[in-house]
LUMRO-977698 format. One line per field, with one value per residue (C-alpha): residue number from 1; residue in three letters; x, y, z. Coordinates in steps of 0.001 Angstrom, whole numbers. Layout:
i <- NUM | ... .
aa <- ALA | ... .
east <- X | ... .
north <- Y | ... .
up <- Z | ... .
//
This chain:
i <- 1 | 2 | 3 | 4 | 5 | 6 | 7 | 8 | 9 | 10 | 11 | 12 | 13 | 14 | 15 | 16 | 17 | 18 | 19 | 20 | 21 | 22 | 23 | 24 | 25 | 26 | 27 | 28 | 29 | 30 | 31 | 32 | 33 | 34 | 35 | 36 | 37 | 38 | 39 | 40 | 41 | 42 | 43 | 44 | 45 | 46 | 47 | 48 | 49 | 50 | 51 | 52 | 53 | 54 | 55 | 56 | 57 | 58 | 59 | 60 | 61 | 62 | 63 | 64 | 65 | 66 | 67 | 68 | 69 | 70 | 71 | 72 | 73 | 74 | 75 | 76 | 77 | 78 | 79 | 80 | 81 | 82 | 83 | 84 | 85 | 86 | 87 | 88 | 89 | 90 | 91 | 92 .
aa <- MET | HIS | VAL | ASN | ALA | PHE | ASP | PRO | ALA | VAL | ARG | GLN | VAL | PRO | GLU | GLU | LEU | ASN | ARG | ARG | ILE | THR | LEU | CYS | ARG | SER | ALA | ARG | GLU | ALA | LEU | GLU | GLY | CYS | ASP | ALA | ALA | VAL | ILE | ALA | THR | GLU | TRP | PRO | GLN | PHE | ARG | ASP | LEU | ALA | PRO | GLN | ASP | LEU | ILE | CYS | GLN | MET | LYS | ALA | PRO | VAL | VAL | LEU | ASP | ALA | ASN | ARG | PHE | LEU | GLU | LYS | THR | LEU | ALA | GLY | THR | PRO | ALA | LEU | THR | TYR | LEU | ALA | VAL | GLY | ILE | PRO | LYS | ALA | SER | ALA .
east <- -28971 | -26250 | -23115 | -20701 | -17396 | -14040 | -10587 | -7571 | -5915 | -8617 | -8637 | -11422 | -14031 | -14225 | -16305 | -19260 | -19741 | -19981 | -23752 | -23842 | -20833 | -19724 | -16266 | -16016 | -13078 | -13386 | -14966 | -17202 | -18496 | -19219 | -21317 | -23820 | -27233 | -26406 | -28465 | -25484 | -21686 | -19662 | -15813 | -13861 | -10497 | -8216 | -7367 | -6517 | -9130 | -11775 | -10295 | -10931 | -14656 | -16327 | -19525 | -21529 | -20125 | -21962 | -25246 | -25633 | -24661 | -26398 | -29900 | -29722 | -26602 | -26000 | -22220 | -20868 | -17023 | -15841 | -12534 | -13705 | -11572 | -13864 | -15172 | -13452 | -15108 | -18395 | -19651 | -22370 | -22872 | -26702 | -28336 | -26162 | -26259 | -22653 | -22221 | -18891 | -17753 | -17463 | -19854 | -23320 | -26261 | -27935 | -31118 | -34305 .
north <- 6729 | 6977 | 5545 | 4469 | 4075 | 2607 | 2731 | 2863 | 4881 | 7864 | 10612 | 12654 | 12550 | 15462 | 18130 | 17900 | 14308 | 14789 | 14650 | 11299 | 9710 | 9058 | 8362 | 5773 | 4625 | 1075 | -1661 | -2599 | 992 | 1374 | -1771 | -403 | -385 | -893 | -2771 | -4240 | -4157 | -3807 | -5217 | -3686 | -3658 | -6441 | -4500 | -6864 | -5050 | -6491 | -9985 | -9376 | -9271 | -12598 | -13471 | -12743 | -9124 | -8714 | -10475 | -8609 | -5082 | -5014 | -4581 | -6797 | -9023 | -8933 | -8481 | -8169 | -9098 | -7853 | -9878 | -13007 | -11821 | -13109 | -16205 | -18631 | -16995 | -15943 | -18106 | -20453 | -18619 | -18938 | -15644 | -13949 | -13491 | -13675 | -12521 | -12418 | -11937 | -15557 | -17301 | -18150 | -17276 | -20591 | -21635 | -21219 .
up <- -8530 | -5910 | -5731 | -2895 | -3752 | -2292 | -4106 | -1759 | -4435 | -4878 | -2380 | -3621 | -6638 | -9056 | -7459 | -10154 | -9147 | -5366 | -5428 | -7173 | -5524 | -1925 | -1253 | 1461 | 3601 | 3348 | 1087 | 4033 | 4535 | 709 | 901 | 3691 | 2434 | -1061 | -3944 | -5720 | -5758 | -8734 | -7950 | -10746 | -9313 | -7652 | -4460 | -1316 | 679 | -1586 | -939 | 2690 | 2399 | 3584 | 1785 | 5186 | 5162 | 1730 | 2925 | 6292 | 4885 | 1553 | 973 | -1946 | -2087 | -5738 | -6766 | -10207 | -10238 | -13551 | -13438 | -11352 | -8464 | -5795 | -7605 | -5376 | -2312 | -3280 | -6156 | -5037 | -1794 | -799 | -151 | -2783 | -6512 | -7861 | -11482 | -13387 | -17026 | -18413 | -16170 | -17736 | -15584 | -14298 | -16081 | -14157 .
//
């Protein structure tokens, strides 16, 4: 597994994690080619992401939004799987 990460407060990852984590300069850069995105903090840079940004840049647009920060902009978007704590998975 490899992780692309973006956090505007983090300037470098610990040396022992350099092989597994690439620290990106922006949220959009971190999404490029990813299978899934985990939004774990409520930075304003994440609010700027449009659904189309995720759909176009990710291999499989799956978003896990731990704090439901992007629920209003992403939930219900066709071609994007939006998962969040406290939102039940739709029945098949």
